[in-house]
C-alpha angles and dihedrals in degrees: 000000000000123000106237119214102181114087128179135177123260109251108189100189096046092045093054092044090053088057090056086237127149118267115264115272118264102286120140108278119235116247092234119058096220148322128324105247123199127212111268093236091054093053094043090051090052090050093048094048094042092239097171092171091058093046091050093045090056092051093047090051089054090049088055090049091051098046108035118103132035093302133029113264090235088072086080093052125095125255112242093232087060093046091054094049137065093259121116114273101255138132118249134198091223119091119217100204120206134186124243110281114256108263127192134187117202087348095304115121116233123231111267123196120211097265127153117233133193129182121201132184124203115240094260092056093041093052092046092053091052097042093050095044093242092142090075124066090206088071093055094078091069093050099069116212097338141039115230116280112261121244119275092249093055118121138171134196135201115199124194120201137182126204117251111196116228090228124061128343125318123208115230119185118236123209110224095176088258111116114210092207138036111285089239090061095052127240112235116183092261088068097051110116099224135056136178125219111236116211113199094188102063131054094200129040124195112252112265097018112150137178137196115248133184111239126173093333095316135093113238130185112233137184111250116233131176123250086236088073087072134057100250142181126204116231101234108148131071090239093053093049091045095050091044091050090051088062106030102028140252094306092083112107136188106269094036114124133235109220118203111235102164141023126189119191129186126179131187095229090124129025092256089047124233120269126208126163134183133192133186120257133170089223098039094153094062131083135019094302088066093056113132094007109165115248088221093071110110141167119012092342089069092060098075132089120212143212127182141180140173096203138059086223094067121077111246121153141158111225092218091054112029107017091083091061118094102263089006097136088068097039132111126230088214091054090052095048096046085067092057105130139144108252095034111136098169125019104171140148102054107181119171096276141100119260107221116241090240094051112133087238089079096050111124094002134110110228115222105207095264091306113128089180090066092047095047107029105041110117123236 
């Protein structure tokens, strides 16, 4: 991989215009046009010196960029199912929820909780995929062992949501950095010891209020929190309700809410990409994953903890995404994504380490520049 020196800002509107795509639908525009991007040499120096504070400061700045304004900046990005189709490259207010992809290790399926996923590409990445024909597997044969490297301004997001029913209280697991099972057995959210009770009817809850909830055949006492503590999206269209029901079950109704519990961001600022990940917590300002959090964060944006890395060799995981993997609590998102390749059927384990370019894992595969969406969503 080449070290890229040129860095430019992400400009959503101009990128979409360059595609000849329709303007995004009328959703509130973010106050910032994109993400703060650092020079590659600055990030690489922080990685080499182990400057964790600088790495975290960069990720927190990007969280501010994503969340400031009346609407999250990702509402102007393009859903991956649109990118890998023939539809015009345009943002949409409608969410097409999907379930976690089935994952096996040594042929054994892993436990999957009923979570709602969404993958978004920024306009630079979306346009690059279209322009280079990366949305079609048939074009891969002419690429050799690798797809072209994406542009420096490229970015991708994975969002994880849970359904909050419009009636009553809904239990949402909380990761307290205390696995209930051995790491080798995986720790999906259904195994986490603690939950909160989310109330969709009140914007403020008295301190210390609790409620009894039924969970896996037991009654548990849970702290009550308002839906307003999360970024959330009301399920208002037939398509949203239908795709949510396909994952969660028939109990989903129009008017229920999807609450955002995890965000995973990757940017092509350096050849190994940058990795930042956030997850919801009712005490988000406590512990090491709150280090360096900007005081300016307010509202729901202040309710998320963060981890970040610039290297596959450094542990960095989101409990909603990787904790369910065997060994996932010590894994690295960069380690997982460096194994992104067309033709990959199993990619586990993903310990915090670099997979050498000549590793047998890559034999007969086309690597996709750390982008699992290219490897998995490209059409025949």
